[in-house]
PyMOL Python script that loads the backbone (N, CA, C, O; Angstrom):
from pymol import cmd

cmd.read_pdbstr("""\
ATOM      1  N   MET A   1     291.474 213.762 -44.809  1.00  0.00           N
ATOM      2  CA  MET A   1     290.977 213.773 -46.168  1.00  0.00           C
ATOM      3  C   MET A   1     291.182 212.378 -46.739  1.00  0.00           C
ATOM      4  O   MET A   1     292.260 211.800 -46.594  1.00  0.00           O
ATOM      5  N   GLN A   2     290.155 211.833 -47.388  1.00  0.00           N
ATOM      6  CA  GLN A   2     290.252 210.476 -47.918  1.00  0.00           C
ATOM      7  C   GLN A   2     290.346 210.537 -49.433  1.00  0.00           C
ATOM      8  O   GLN A   2     289.542 211.193 -50.095  1.00  0.00           O
ATOM      9  N   ALA A   3     291.344 209.841 -49.972  1.00  0.00           N
ATOM     10  CA  ALA A   3     291.517 209.809 -51.414  1.00  0.00           C
ATOM     11  C   ALA A   3     290.482 208.867 -52.018  1.00  0.00           C
ATOM     12  O   ALA A   3     290.100 207.866 -51.411  1.00  0.00           O
ATOM     13  N   GLU A   4     290.043 209.203 -53.209  1.00  0.00           N
ATOM     14  CA  GLU A   4     289.028 208.384 -53.862  1.00  0.00           C
ATOM     15  C   GLU A   4     289.614 207.053 -54.289  1.00  0.00           C
ATOM     16  O   GLU A   4     290.647 207.003 -54.957  1.00  0.00           O
ATOM     17  N   GLY A   5     288.945 205.969 -53.899  1.00  0.00           N
ATOM     18  CA  GLY A   5     289.335 204.651 -54.362  1.00  0.00           C
ATOM     19  C   GLY A   5     290.502 204.038 -53.612  1.00  0.00           C
ATOM     20  O   GLY A   5     290.749 202.844 -53.782  1.00  0.00           O
ATOM     21  N   THR A   6     291.233 204.779 -52.792  1.00  0.00           N
ATOM     22  CA  THR A   6     292.384 204.198 -52.107  1.00  0.00           C
ATOM     23  C   THR A   6     292.013 203.686 -50.731  1.00  0.00           C
ATOM     24  O   THR A   6     292.640 202.744 -50.246  1.00  0.00           O
ATOM     25  N   GLY A   7     291.030 204.264 -50.092  1.00  0.00           N
ATOM     26  CA  GLY A   7     290.632 203.816 -48.765  1.00  0.00           C
ATOM     27  C   GLY A   7     291.565 204.306 -47.672  1.00  0.00           C
ATOM     28  O   GLY A   7     291.396 203.919 -46.515  1.00  0.00           O
ATOM     29  N   ASP A   8     292.553 205.150 -47.997  1.00  0.00           N
ATOM     30  CA  ASP A   8     293.479 205.674 -46.993  1.00  0.00           C
ATOM     31  C   ASP A   8     292.799 206.785 -46.203  1.00  0.00           C
ATOM     32  O   ASP A   8     292.134 207.647 -46.776  1.00  0.00           O
ATOM     33  N   LYS A   9     292.970 206.758 -44.890  1.00  0.00           N
ATOM     34  CA  LYS A   9     292.374 207.784 -44.042  1.00  0.00           C
ATOM     35  C   LYS A   9     293.219 209.051 -44.010  1.00  0.00           C
ATOM     36  O   LYS A   9     292.683 210.159 -43.987  1.00  0.00           O
ATOM     37  N   TYR A  10     294.538 208.888 -44.008  1.00  0.00           N
ATOM     38  CA  TYR A  10     295.419 210.025 -43.807  1.00  0.00           C
ATOM     39  C   TYR A  10     296.240 210.280 -45.055  1.00  0.00           C
ATOM     40  O   TYR A  10     296.891 209.382 -45.589  1.00  0.00           O
ATOM     41  N   GLU A  11     296.196 211.510 -45.503  1.00  0.00           N
ATOM     42  CA  GLU A  11     296.958 211.863 -46.686  1.00  0.00           C
ATOM     43  C   GLU A  11     297.468 213.293 -46.507  1.00  0.00           C
ATOM     44  O   GLU A  11     296.708 214.175 -46.107  1.00  0.00           O
ATOM     45  N   ALA A  12     298.741 213.526 -46.798  1.00  0.00           N
ATOM     46  CA  ALA A  12     299.322 214.855 -46.634  1.00  0.00           C
ATOM     47  C   ALA A  12     298.758 215.792 -47.687  1.00  0.00           C
ATOM     48  O   ALA A  12     298.481 215.382 -48.814  1.00  0.00           O
ATOM     49  N   ILE A  13     298.592 217.047 -47.316  1.00  0.00           N
ATOM     50  CA  ILE A  13     298.123 218.061 -48.249  1.00  0.00           C
ATOM     51  C   ILE A  13     299.343 218.742 -48.843  1.00  0.00           C
ATOM     52  O   ILE A  13     300.219 219.205 -48.112  1.00  0.00           O
ATOM     53  N   GLU A  14     299.401 218.805 -50.156  1.00  0.00           N
ATOM     54  CA  GLU A  14     300.539 219.406 -50.834  1.00  0.00           C
ATOM     55  C   GLU A  14     300.324 220.906 -50.941  1.00  0.00           C
ATOM     56  O   GLU A  14     299.371 221.373 -51.564  1.00  0.00           O
ATOM     57  N   THR A  15     301.248 221.664 -50.308  1.00  0.00           N
ATOM     58  CA  THR A  15     301.170 223.123 -50.418  1.00  0.00           C
ATOM     59  C   THR A  15     302.569 223.683 -50.515  1.00  0.00           C
ATOM     60  O   THR A  15     303.485 223.178 -49.865  1.00  0.00           O
ATOM     61  N   GLY A  16     302.748 224.693 -51.295  1.00  0.00           N
ATOM     62  CA  GLY A  16     304.005 225.434 -51.362  1.00  0.00           C
ATOM     63  C   GLY A  16     305.182 224.601 -51.811  1.00  0.00           C
ATOM     64  O   GLY A  16     305.027 223.563 -52.454  1.00  0.00           O
ATOM     65  N   LYS A  17     306.409 225.095 -51.445  1.00  0.00           N
ATOM     66  CA  LYS A  17     307.645 224.416 -51.829  1.00  0.00           C
ATOM     67  C   LYS A  17     307.809 223.130 -51.031  1.00  0.00           C
ATOM     68  O   LYS A  17     307.295 223.007 -49.920  1.00  0.00           O
ATOM     69  N   GLY A  18     308.509 222.202 -51.592  1.00  0.00           N
ATOM     70  CA  GLY A  18     308.830 220.963 -50.903  1.00  0.00           C
ATOM     71  C   GLY A  18     307.672 219.983 -50.870  1.00  0.00           C
ATOM     72  O   GLY A  18     307.730 218.986 -50.151  1.00  0.00           O
ATOM     73  N   ALA A  19     306.634 220.244 -51.628  1.00  0.00           N
ATOM     74  CA  ALA A  19     305.488 219.353 -51.619  1.00  0.00           C
ATOM     75  C   ALA A  19     305.854 217.995 -52.201  1.00  0.00           C
ATOM     76  O   ALA A  19     305.254 216.983 -51.836  1.00  0.00           O
ATOM     77  N   ALA A  20     306.820 217.963 -53.091  1.00  0.00           N
ATOM     78  CA  ALA A  20     307.216 216.696 -53.696  1.00  0.00           C
ATOM     79  C   ALA A  20     307.912 215.801 -52.681  1.00  0.00           C
ATOM     80  O   ALA A  20     307.825 214.578 -52.793  1.00  0.00           O
ATOM     81  N   SER A  21     308.604 216.374 -51.686  1.00  0.00           N
ATOM     82  CA  SER A  21     309.310 215.566 -50.710  1.00  0.00           C
ATOM     83  C   SER A  21     308.425 215.189 -49.523  1.00  0.00           C
ATOM     84  O   SER A  21     308.829 214.369 -48.699  1.00  0.00           O
ATOM     85  N   THR A  22     307.230 215.766 -49.417  1.00  0.00           N
ATOM     86  CA  THR A  22     306.324 215.454 -48.323  1.00  0.00           C
ATOM     87  C   THR A  22     305.700 214.091 -48.573  1.00  0.00           C
ATOM     88  O   THR A  22     305.206 213.841 -49.673  1.00  0.00           O
ATOM     89  N   PRO A  23     305.709 213.208 -47.595  1.00  0.00           N
ATOM     90  CA  PRO A  23     305.111 211.891 -47.797  1.00  0.00           C
ATOM     91  C   PRO A  23     303.602 212.002 -47.985  1.00  0.00           C
ATOM     92  O   PRO A  23     302.953 212.869 -47.399  1.00  0.00           O
ATOM     93  N   LYS A  24     303.064 211.131 -48.794  1.00  0.00           N
ATOM     94  CA  LYS A  24     301.639 211.133 -49.082  1.00  0.00           C
ATOM     95  C   LYS A  24     300.853 210.456 -47.962  1.00  0.00           C
ATOM     96  O   LYS A  24     299.756 210.903 -47.626  1.00  0.00           O
ATOM     97  N   LYS A  25     301.394 209.382 -47.377  1.00  0.00           N
ATOM     98  CA  LYS A  25     300.701 208.630 -46.332  1.00  0.00           C
ATOM     99  C   LYS A  25     301.628 208.438 -45.143  1.00  0.00           C
ATOM    100  O   LYS A  25     302.845 208.590 -45.256  1.00  0.00           O
ATOM    101  N   ALA A  26     301.049 208.108 -44.021  1.00  0.00           N
ATOM    102  CA  ALA A  26     301.848 207.861 -42.826  1.00  0.00           C
ATOM    103  C   ALA A  26     302.768 206.660 -43.026  1.00  0.00           C
ATOM    104  O   ALA A  26     303.865 206.636 -42.469  1.00  0.00           O
ATOM    105  N   ASP A  27     302.360 205.686 -43.786  1.00  0.00           N
ATOM    106  CA  ASP A  27     303.166 204.485 -44.012  1.00  0.00           C
ATOM    107  C   ASP A  27     304.387 204.763 -44.874  1.00  0.00           C
ATOM    108  O   ASP A  27     305.339 203.983 -44.858  1.00  0.00           O
ATOM    109  N   ASP A  28     304.381 205.854 -45.624  1.00  0.00           N
ATOM    110  CA  ASP A  28     305.498 206.169 -46.517  1.00  0.00           C
ATOM    111  C   ASP A  28     306.678 206.803 -45.778  1.00  0.00           C
ATOM    112  O   ASP A  28     307.786 206.857 -46.311  1.00  0.00           O
ATOM    113  N   ARG A  29     306.447 207.280 -44.564  1.00  0.00           N
ATOM    114  CA  ARG A  29     307.524 207.915 -43.814  1.00  0.00           C
ATOM    115  C   ARG A  29     308.542 206.876 -43.363  1.00  0.00           C
ATOM    116  O   ARG A  29     308.202 205.731 -43.066  1.00  0.00           O
ATOM    117  N   SER A  30     309.776 207.300 -43.320  1.00  0.00           N
ATOM    118  CA  SER A  30     310.848 206.424 -42.865  1.00  0.00           C
ATOM    119  C   SER A  30     310.820 206.317 -41.346  1.00  0.00           C
ATOM    120  O   SER A  30     310.649 207.318 -40.650  1.00  0.00           O
ATOM    121  N   THR A  31     310.987 205.102 -40.835  1.00  0.00           N
ATOM    122  CA  THR A  31     311.028 204.894 -39.392  1.00  0.00           C
ATOM    123  C   THR A  31     312.411 204.445 -38.949  1.00  0.00           C
ATOM    124  O   THR A  31     312.591 204.044 -37.799  1.00  0.00           O
ATOM    125  N   ALA A  32     313.383 204.506 -39.836  1.00  0.00           N
ATOM    126  CA  ALA A  32     314.740 204.087 -39.497  1.00  0.00           C
ATOM    127  C   ALA A  32     315.425 205.161 -38.665  1.00  0.00           C
ATOM    128  O   ALA A  32     315.102 206.344 -38.767  1.00  0.00           O
ATOM    129  N   PHE A  33     316.369 204.737 -37.846  1.00  0.00           N
ATOM    130  CA  PHE A  33     317.134 205.667 -37.008  1.00  0.00           C
ATOM    131  C   PHE A  33     318.063 206.484 -37.877  1.00  0.00           C
ATOM    132  O   PHE A  33     318.768 205.946 -38.731  1.00  0.00           O
ATOM    133  N   GLN A  34     318.060 207.788 -37.657  1.00  0.00           N
ATOM    134  CA  GLN A  34     318.967 208.674 -38.370  1.00  0.00           C
ATOM    135  C   GLN A  34     319.734 209.488 -37.347  1.00  0.00           C
ATOM    136  O   GLN A  34     319.142 210.280 -36.615  1.00  0.00           O
ATOM    137  N   ALA A  35     321.039 209.304 -37.286  1.00  0.00           N
ATOM    138  CA  ALA A  35     321.879 210.014 -36.327  1.00  0.00           C
ATOM    139  C   ALA A  35     321.953 211.496 -36.689  1.00  0.00           C
ATOM    140  O   ALA A  35     321.943 211.865 -37.863  1.00  0.00           O
ATOM    141  N   THR A  36     322.025 212.318 -35.679  1.00  0.00           N
ATOM    142  CA  THR A  36     322.182 213.751 -35.905  1.00  0.00           C
ATOM    143  C   THR A  36     323.505 214.204 -35.298  1.00  0.00           C
ATOM    144  O   THR A  36     323.993 213.609 -34.337  1.00  0.00           O
ATOM    145  N   GLU A  37     324.062 215.230 -35.850  1.00  0.00           N
ATOM    146  CA  GLU A  37     325.323 215.748 -35.347  1.00  0.00           C
ATOM    147  C   GLU A  37     325.075 217.019 -34.558  1.00  0.00           C
ATOM    148  O   GLU A  37     324.124 217.751 -34.828  1.00  0.00           O
ATOM    149  N   GLY A  38     325.932 217.278 -33.582  1.00  0.00           N
ATOM    150  CA  GLY A  38     325.843 218.510 -32.825  1.00  0.00           C
ATOM    151  C   GLY A  38     324.917 218.426 -31.622  1.00  0.00           C
ATOM    152  O   GLY A  38     324.807 219.394 -30.870  1.00  0.00           O
ATOM    153  N   GLY A  39     324.257 217.309 -31.423  1.00  0.00           N
ATOM    154  CA  GLY A  39     323.397 217.163 -30.260  1.00  0.00           C
ATOM    155  C   GLY A  39     324.228 216.880 -29.028  1.00  0.00           C
ATOM    156  O   GLY A  39     325.389 216.481 -29.125  1.00  0.00           O
ATOM    157  N   ARG A  40     323.630 217.089 -27.871  1.00  0.00           N
ATOM    158  CA  ARG A  40     324.389 216.810 -26.656  1.00  0.00           C
ATOM    159  C   ARG A  40     324.366 215.308 -26.377  1.00  0.00           C
ATOM    160  O   ARG A  40     323.396 214.630 -26.719  1.00  0.00           O
ATOM    161  N   PRO A  41     325.421 214.786 -25.761  1.00  0.00           N
ATOM    162  CA  PRO A  41     325.494 213.347 -25.506  1.00  0.00           C
ATOM    163  C   PRO A  41     324.425 212.917 -24.502  1.00  0.00           C
ATOM    164  O   PRO A  41     324.084 213.653 -23.576  1.00  0.00           O
ATOM    165  N   MET A  42     323.916 211.726 -24.707  1.00  0.00           N
ATOM    166  CA  MET A  42     322.873 211.191 -23.835  1.00  0.00           C
ATOM    167  C   MET A  42     323.505 210.322 -22.756  1.00  0.00           C
ATOM    168  O   MET A  42     324.577 209.750 -22.954  1.00  0.00           O
ATOM    169  N   GLN A  43     322.824 210.226 -21.602  1.00  0.00           N
ATOM    170  CA  GLN A  43     323.316 209.397 -20.515  1.00  0.00           C
ATOM    171  C   GLN A  43     322.853 207.969 -20.709  1.00  0.00           C
ATOM    172  O   GLN A  43     321.857 207.699 -21.381  1.00  0.00           O
ATOM    173  N   SER A  44     323.597 207.068 -20.108  1.00  0.00           N
ATOM    174  CA  SER A  44     323.241 205.658 -20.164  1.00  0.00           C
ATOM    175  C   SER A  44     321.999 205.410 -19.325  1.00  0.00           C
ATOM    176  O   SER A  44     321.848 205.976 -18.242  1.00  0.00           O
ATOM    177  N   GLY A  45     321.114 204.566 -19.826  1.00  0.00           N
ATOM    178  CA  GLY A  45     319.921 204.217 -19.072  1.00  0.00           C
ATOM    179  C   GLY A  45     320.263 203.461 -17.797  1.00  0.00           C
ATOM    180  O   GLY A  45     319.591 203.626 -16.779  1.00  0.00           O
ATOM    181  N   GLU A  46     321.298 202.638 -17.843  1.00  0.00           N
ATOM    182  CA  GLU A  46     321.716 201.885 -16.655  1.00  0.00           C
ATOM    183  C   GLU A  46     322.202 202.835 -15.568  1.00  0.00           C
ATOM    184  O   GLU A  46     321.902 202.647 -14.389  1.00  0.00           O
ATOM    185  N   LYS A  47     322.952 203.854 -15.970  1.00  0.00           N
ATOM    186  CA  LYS A  47     323.470 204.832 -15.008  1.00  0.00           C
ATOM    187  C   LYS A  47     322.310 205.580 -14.349  1.00  0.00           C
ATOM    188  O   LYS A  47     322.311 205.788 -13.136  1.00  0.00           O
ATOM    189  N   LEU A  48     321.327 205.981 -15.149  1.00  0.00           N
ATOM    190  CA  LEU A  48     320.167 206.679 -14.606  1.00  0.00           C
ATOM    191  C   LEU A  48     319.382 205.789 -13.647  1.00  0.00           C
ATOM    192  O   LEU A  48     318.885 206.266 -12.627  1.00  0.00           O
ATOM    193  N   LEU A  49     319.266 204.503 -13.966  1.00  0.00           N
ATOM    194  CA  LEU A  49     318.557 203.570 -13.096  1.00  0.00           C
ATOM    195  C   LEU A  49     319.267 203.439 -11.750  1.00  0.00           C
ATOM    196  O   LEU A  49     318.627 203.461 -10.699  1.00  0.00           O
ATOM    197  N   VAL A  50     320.588 203.302 -11.788  1.00  0.00           N
ATOM    198  CA  VAL A  50     321.366 203.196 -10.548  1.00  0.00           C
ATOM    199  C   VAL A  50     321.244 204.476  -9.736  1.00  0.00           C
ATOM    200  O   VAL A  50     321.088 204.420  -8.516  1.00  0.00           O
ATOM    201  N   GLU A  51     321.311 205.625 -10.392  1.00  0.00           N
ATOM    202  CA  GLU A  51     321.168 206.899  -9.688  1.00  0.00           C
ATOM    203  C   GLU A  51     319.787 207.028  -9.053  1.00  0.00           C
ATOM    204  O   GLU A  51     319.664 207.530  -7.936  1.00  0.00           O
ATOM    205  N   ALA A  52     318.757 206.581  -9.750  1.00  0.00           N
ATOM    206  CA  ALA A  52     317.400 206.665  -9.209  1.00  0.00           C
ATOM    207  C   ALA A  52     317.263 205.770  -7.976  1.00  0.00           C
ATOM    208  O   ALA A  52     316.699 206.190  -6.966  1.00  0.00           O
ATOM    209  N   TYR A  53     317.775 204.539  -8.054  1.00  0.00           N
ATOM    210  CA  TYR A  53     317.712 203.645  -6.896  1.00  0.00           C
ATOM    211  C   TYR A  53     318.513 204.212  -5.723  1.00  0.00           C
ATOM    212  O   TYR A  53     318.074 204.131  -4.575  1.00  0.00           O
ATOM    213  N   ALA A  54     319.673 204.778  -6.004  1.00  0.00           N
ATOM    214  CA  ALA A  54     320.487 205.365  -4.934  1.00  0.00           C
ATOM    215  C   ALA A  54     319.739 206.517  -4.267  1.00  0.00           C
ATOM    216  O   ALA A  54     319.742 206.635  -3.042  1.00  0.00           O
ATOM    217  N   ALA A  55     319.106 207.356  -5.063  1.00  0.00           N
ATOM    218  CA  ALA A  55     318.344 208.475  -4.502  1.00  0.00           C
ATOM    219  C   ALA A  55     317.195 207.972  -3.635  1.00  0.00           C
ATOM    220  O   ALA A  55     316.945 208.511  -2.557  1.00  0.00           O
ATOM    221  N   ILE A  56     316.503 206.951  -4.100  1.00  0.00           N
ATOM    222  CA  ILE A  56     315.385 206.390  -3.319  1.00  0.00           C
ATOM    223  C   ILE A  56     315.889 205.819  -2.001  1.00  0.00           C
ATOM    224  O   ILE A  56     315.274 206.035  -0.957  1.00  0.00           O
ATOM    225  N   TRP A  57     317.009 205.087  -2.038  1.00  0.00           N
ATOM    226  CA  TRP A  57     317.554 204.507  -0.803  1.00  0.00           C
ATOM    227  C   TRP A  57     318.013 205.599   0.162  1.00  0.00           C
ATOM    228  O   TRP A  57     317.791 205.492   1.368  1.00  0.00           O
ATOM    229  N   ILE A  58     318.645 206.637  -0.353  1.00  0.00           N
ATOM    230  CA  ILE A  58     319.100 207.730   0.520  1.00  0.00           C
ATOM    231  C   ILE A  58     317.902 208.409   1.172  1.00  0.00           C
ATOM    232  O   ILE A  58     317.916 208.670   2.375  1.00  0.00           O
ATOM    233  N   ILE A  59     316.876 208.695   0.394  1.00  0.00           N
ATOM    234  CA  ILE A  59     315.671 209.320   0.941  1.00  0.00           C
ATOM    235  C   ILE A  59     315.032 208.419   1.990  1.00  0.00           C
ATOM    236  O   ILE A  59     314.599 208.898   3.038  1.00  0.00           O
ATOM    237  N   THR A  60     314.972 207.115   1.714  1.00  0.00           N
ATOM    238  CA  THR A  60     314.386 206.166   2.667  1.00  0.00           C
ATOM    239  C   THR A  60     315.189 206.120   3.960  1.00  0.00           C
ATOM    240  O   THR A  60     314.609 206.133   5.045  1.00  0.00           O
ATOM    241  N   LEU A  61     316.509 206.066   3.862  1.00  0.00           N
ATOM    242  CA  LEU A  61     317.343 206.011   5.060  1.00  0.00           C
ATOM    243  C   LEU A  61     317.237 207.292   5.884  1.00  0.00           C
ATOM    244  O   LEU A  61     317.200 207.233   7.113  1.00  0.00           O
ATOM    245  N   VAL A  62     317.188 208.435   5.229  1.00  0.00           N
ATOM    246  CA  VAL A  62     317.020 209.704   5.947  1.00  0.00           C
ATOM    247  C   VAL A  62     315.666 209.725   6.653  1.00  0.00           C
ATOM    248  O   VAL A  62     315.571 210.184   7.792  1.00  0.00           O
ATOM    249  N   PHE A  63     314.633 209.240   6.000  1.00  0.00           N
ATOM    250  CA  PHE A  63     313.303 209.181   6.598  1.00  0.00           C
ATOM    251  C   PHE A  63     313.294 208.268   7.827  1.00  0.00           C
ATOM    252  O   PHE A  63     312.732 208.624   8.863  1.00  0.00           O
ATOM    253  N   ILE A  64     313.916 207.095   7.712  1.00  0.00           N
ATOM    254  CA  ILE A  64     313.967 206.158   8.841  1.00  0.00           C
ATOM    255  C   ILE A  64     314.772 206.754   9.993  1.00  0.00           C
ATOM    256  O   ILE A  64     314.382 206.616  11.152  1.00  0.00           O
ATOM    257  N   ALA A  65     315.881 207.410   9.691  1.00  0.00           N
ATOM    258  CA  ALA A  65     316.679 208.051  10.747  1.00  0.00           C
ATOM    259  C   ALA A  65     315.874 209.130  11.468  1.00  0.00           C
ATOM    260  O   ALA A  65     315.960 209.259  12.689  1.00  0.00           O
ATOM    261  N   SER A  66     315.095 209.902  10.715  1.00  0.00           N
ATOM    262  CA  SER A  66     314.277 210.929  11.363  1.00  0.00           C
ATOM    263  C   SER A  66     313.196 210.298  12.237  1.00  0.00           C
ATOM    264  O   SER A  66     312.860 210.844  13.288  1.00  0.00           O
ATOM    265  N   ILE A  67     312.654 209.172  11.824  1.00  0.00           N
ATOM    266  CA  ILE A  67     311.667 208.466  12.650  1.00  0.00           C
ATOM    267  C   ILE A  67     312.305 208.011  13.961  1.00  0.00           C
ATOM    268  O   ILE A  67     311.701 208.154  15.024  1.00  0.00           O
ATOM    269  N   PHE A  68     313.519 207.465  13.895  1.00  0.00           N
ATOM    270  CA  PHE A  68     314.211 207.027  15.115  1.00  0.00           C
ATOM    271  C   PHE A  68     314.466 208.207  16.057  1.00  0.00           C
ATOM    272  O   PHE A  68     314.280 208.088  17.268  1.00  0.00           O
ATOM    273  N   ARG A  69     314.894 209.351  15.498  1.00  0.00           N
ATOM    274  CA  ARG A  69     315.126 210.531  16.338  1.00  0.00           C
ATOM    275  C   ARG A  69     313.847 210.985  17.020  1.00  0.00           C
ATOM    276  O   ARG A  69     313.852 211.293  18.212  1.00  0.00           O
ATOM    277  N   ARG A  70     312.761 211.029  16.277  1.00  0.00           N
ATOM    278  CA  ARG A  70     311.487 211.435  16.863  1.00  0.00           C
ATOM    279  C   ARG A  70     311.020 210.445  17.930  1.00  0.00           C
ATOM    280  O   ARG A  70     310.483 210.842  18.963  1.00  0.00           O
ATOM    281  N   GLN A  71     311.231 209.152  17.669  1.00  0.00           N
ATOM    282  CA  GLN A  71     310.820 208.140  18.634  1.00  0.00           C
ATOM    283  C   GLN A  71     311.598 208.270  19.935  1.00  0.00           C
ATOM    284  O   GLN A  71     311.032 208.098  21.014  1.00  0.00           O
ATOM    285  N   LYS A  72     312.889 208.572  19.846  1.00  0.00           N
ATOM    286  CA  LYS A  72     313.695 208.778  21.058  1.00  0.00           C
ATOM    287  C   LYS A  72     313.169 209.965  21.857  1.00  0.00           C
ATOM    288  O   LYS A  72     313.090 209.906  23.084  1.00  0.00           O
ATOM    289  N   ARG A  73     312.808 211.049  21.158  1.00  0.00           N
ATOM    290  CA  ARG A  73     312.238 212.209  21.842  1.00  0.00           C
ATOM    291  C   ARG A  73     310.924 211.859  22.537  1.00  0.00           C
ATOM    292  O   ARG A  73     310.680 212.280  23.668  1.00  0.00           O
ATOM    293  N   VAL A  74     310.089 211.094  21.860  1.00  0.00           N
ATOM    294  CA  VAL A  74     308.813 210.680  22.454  1.00  0.00           C
ATOM    295  C   VAL A  74     309.066 209.796  23.671  1.00  0.00           C
ATOM    296  O   VAL A  74     308.400 209.948  24.695  1.00  0.00           O
ATOM    297  N   ASP A  75     310.024 208.872  23.567  1.00  0.00           N
ATOM    298  CA  ASP A  75     310.349 207.994  24.699  1.00  0.00           C
ATOM    299  C   ASP A  75     310.831 208.806  25.907  1.00  0.00           C
ATOM    300  O   ASP A  75     310.432 208.535  27.040  1.00  0.00           O
ATOM    301  N   ARG A  76     311.694 209.806  25.659  1.00  0.00           N
ATOM    302  CA  ARG A  76     312.169 210.660  26.754  1.00  0.00           C
ATOM    303  C   ARG A  76     311.019 211.440  27.371  1.00  0.00           C
ATOM    304  O   ARG A  76     310.947 211.580  28.592  1.00  0.00           O
ATOM    305  N   ARG A  77     310.139 211.938  26.556  1.00  0.00           N
ATOM    306  CA  ARG A  77     308.989 212.704  27.061  1.00  0.00           C
ATOM    307  C   ARG A  77     308.071 211.808  27.898  1.00  0.00           C
ATOM    308  O   ARG A  77     307.595 212.224  28.954  1.00  0.00           O
ATOM    309  N   ILE A  78     307.823 210.587  27.435  1.00  0.00           N
ATOM    310  CA  ILE A  78     306.982 209.651  28.194  1.00  0.00           C
ATOM    311  C   ILE A  78     307.632 209.307  29.522  1.00  0.00           C
ATOM    312  O   ILE A  78     306.958 209.242  30.550  1.00  0.00           O
ATOM    313  N   ALA A  79     308.947 209.086  29.502  1.00  0.00           N
ATOM    314  CA  ALA A  79     309.657 208.774  30.745  1.00  0.00           C
ATOM    315  C   ALA A  79     309.555 209.943  31.728  1.00  0.00           C
ATOM    316  O   ALA A  79     309.346 209.728  32.922  1.00  0.00           O
ATOM    317  N   ALA A  80     309.698 211.159  31.244  1.00  0.00           N
ATOM    318  CA  ALA A  80     309.589 212.341  32.113  1.00  0.00           C
ATOM    319  C   ALA A  80     308.178 212.462  32.677  1.00  0.00           C
ATOM    320  O   ALA A  80     308.010 212.803  33.847  1.00  0.00           O
ATOM    321  N   LEU A  81     307.176 212.190  31.869  1.00  0.00           N
ATOM    322  CA  LEU A  81     305.789 212.252  32.342  1.00  0.00           C
ATOM    323  C   LEU A  81     305.495 211.154  33.378  1.00  0.00           C
ATOM    324  O   LEU A  81     304.763 211.378  34.341  1.00  0.00           O
ATOM    325  N   GLU A  82     306.076 209.966  33.163  1.00  0.00           N
ATOM    326  CA  GLU A  82     305.889 208.886  34.141  1.00  0.00           C
ATOM    327  C   GLU A  82     306.509 209.258  35.491  1.00  0.00           C
ATOM    328  O   GLU A  82     305.927 208.984  36.541  1.00  0.00           O
ATOM    329  N   VAL A  83     307.692 209.881  35.461  1.00  0.00           N
ATOM    330  CA  VAL A  83     308.334 210.320  36.699  1.00  0.00           C
ATOM    331  C   VAL A  83     307.472 211.383  37.385  1.00  0.00           C
ATOM    332  O   VAL A  83     307.255 211.325  38.596  1.00  0.00           O
ATOM    333  N   ALA A  84     306.988 212.338  36.618  1.00  0.00           N
ATOM    334  CA  ALA A  84     306.142 213.389  37.182  1.00  0.00           C
ATOM    335  C   ALA A  84     304.853 212.807  37.762  1.00  0.00           C
ATOM    336  O   ALA A  84     304.391 213.248  38.814  1.00  0.00           O
ATOM    337  N   LEU A  85     304.278 211.829  37.087  1.00  0.00           N
ATOM    338  CA  LEU A  85     303.061 211.181  37.562  1.00  0.00           C
ATOM    339  C   LEU A  85     303.321 210.412  38.853  1.00  0.00           C
ATOM    340  O   LEU A  85     302.510 210.444  39.778  1.00  0.00           O
ATOM    341  N   GLU A  86     304.447 209.729  38.906  1.00  0.00           N
ATOM    342  CA  GLU A  86     304.812 208.978  40.120  1.00  0.00           C
ATOM    343  C   GLU A  86     305.019 209.923  41.309  1.00  0.00           C
ATOM    344  O   GLU A  86     304.580 209.622  42.419  1.00  0.00           O
ATOM    345  N   LYS A  87     305.684 211.062  41.086  1.00  0.00           N
ATOM    346  CA  LYS A  87     305.885 212.049  42.150  1.00  0.00           C
ATOM    347  C   LYS A  87     304.543 212.591  42.639  1.00  0.00           C
ATOM    348  O   LYS A  87     304.329 212.775  43.837  1.00  0.00           O
ATOM    349  N   ALA A  88     303.640 212.843  41.679  1.00  0.00           N
ATOM    350  CA  ALA A  88     302.324 213.366  42.048  1.00  0.00           C
ATOM    351  C   ALA A  88     301.547 212.343  42.870  1.00  0.00           C
ATOM    352  O   ALA A  88     300.833 212.713  43.802  1.00  0.00           O
ATOM    353  N   ARG A  89     301.677 211.079  42.540  1.00  0.00           N
ATOM    354  CA  ARG A  89     300.985 210.033  43.301  1.00  0.00           C
ATOM    355  C   ARG A  89     301.564 209.913  44.709  1.00  0.00           C
ATOM    356  O   ARG A  89     300.825 209.725  45.676  1.00  0.00           O
ATOM    357  N   ASP A  90     302.886 210.023  44.820  1.00  0.00           N
ATOM    358  CA  ASP A  90     303.546 209.909  46.129  1.00  0.00           C
ATOM    359  C   ASP A  90     303.113 211.050  47.058  1.00  0.00           C
ATOM    360  O   ASP A  90     302.999 210.854  48.268  1.00  0.00           O
ATOM    361  N   ARG A  91     302.878 212.221  46.504  1.00  0.00           N
ATOM    362  CA  ARG A  91     302.459 213.356  47.315  1.00  0.00           C
ATOM    363  C   ARG A  91     300.965 213.321  47.628  1.00  0.00           C
ATOM    364  O   ARG A  91     300.480 214.104  48.444  1.00  0.00           O
ATOM    365  N   GLY A  92     300.256 212.436  46.995  1.00  0.00           N
ATOM    366  CA  GLY A  92     298.822 212.323  47.241  1.00  0.00           C
ATOM    367  C   GLY A  92     298.007 213.280  46.418  1.00  0.00           C
ATOM    368  O   GLY A  92     296.836 213.518  46.717  1.00  0.00           O
ATOM    369  N   GLY A  93     298.592 213.824  45.408  1.00  0.00           N
ATOM    370  CA  GLY A  93     297.867 214.783  44.553  1.00  0.00           C
ATOM    371  C   GLY A  93     296.972 214.122  43.541  1.00  0.00           C
ATOM    372  O   GLY A  93     296.028 214.746  43.056  1.00  0.00           O
ATOM    373  N   ALA A  94     297.237 212.876  43.206  1.00  0.00           N
ATOM    374  CA  ALA A  94     296.434 212.196  42.198  1.00  0.00           C
ATOM    375  C   ALA A  94     295.734 210.994  42.820  1.00  0.00           C
ATOM    376  O   ALA A  94     296.315 210.345  43.690  1.00  0.00           O
ATOM    377  N   PRO A  95     294.517 210.673  42.411  1.00  0.00           N
ATOM    378  CA  PRO A  95     293.789 209.529  43.009  1.00  0.00           C
ATOM    379  C   PRO A  95     294.382 208.194  42.650  1.00  0.00           C
ATOM    380  O   PRO A  95     293.875 207.158  43.080  1.00  0.00           O
TER     381      PRO A  95
END
""", "prot")
cmd.dss("prot")
cmd.show_as("cartoon", "prot")
cmd.util.cbc("prot")
cmd.orient("prot")
């Protein structure tokens, strides 16, 4: 709703009780920090950052370890297949 002659785009509509305390424009609202009581304590941003990096590193290390384990299994399987192939060649079963 636009007020006549003011050019303001946003204006609060006054209804019911407490209309006098409702700000008329968005610019009239207070933007200052107001502490509240009874809220739960907040964590430090630095602590959260360190925890996030630690989690990422742990996940990365677990992933790399699993890759190494899988690679060892593949290497053992290839070695077993090479032995089997060599035996087959020695017997004349393969060209």
